[in-house]
C-alpha positions, -999 to 999 in steps of 0.1 A, spaced: 635 -671 -590 657 -699 -594 692 -697 -605 681 -711 -640 654 -685 -643 680 -658 -634 704 -671 -661 674 -672 -687 665 -636 -678 700 -624 -683 705 -642 -714 672 -629 -728 691 -595 -730 659 -579 -716 675 -554 -690 700 -551 -667 698 -569 -632 708 -550 -599 716 -566 -566 735 -564 -535 762 -588 -524 781 -585 -491 768 -549 -487 780 -540 -521 759 -527 -552 762 -552 -580 746 -559 -614 749 -574 -648 740 -555 -679 735 -577 -710 746 -556 -738 745 -585 -764 751 -622 -765 787 -616 -767 792 -585 -742 780 -585 -706 791 -556 -685 793 -568 -647 801 -549 -616 805 -555 -577 812 -523 -557 842 -507 -575 851 -539 -595 840 -541 -630 844 -567 -656 830 -577 -692 821 -612 -698 818 -627 -735 790 -652 -729 764 -663 -705 786 -690 -692 812 -663 -683 788 -644 -663 782 -671 -640 818 -682 -637 839 -650 -636 850 -644 -600 844 -608 -596 821 -609 -565 846 -607 -536 866 -636 -556 837 -658 -560 814 -664 -592 778 -654 -595 769 -692 -596 787 -693 -562 769 -662 -547 734 -667 -560 720 -677 -530 735 -649 -510 724 -619 -533 698 -594 -519 675 -568 -532 674 -581 -568 659 -557 -593 
């Protein structure tokens, strides 16, 4: 899956996405087009847009755009 496909999937509000990054369980749960719950290990955040989902640095100080090629076990 390309990062563009990943972004479109999350933005379609289909379902939450789970993955691992640096050995931590992470995910994005698209509640609505203005609310996305995100987590990485014990760190949680809420984004208000799909752009913020990919730019918020909650994944060990990096954004989802920055870590996309390093995520594992995507469900």
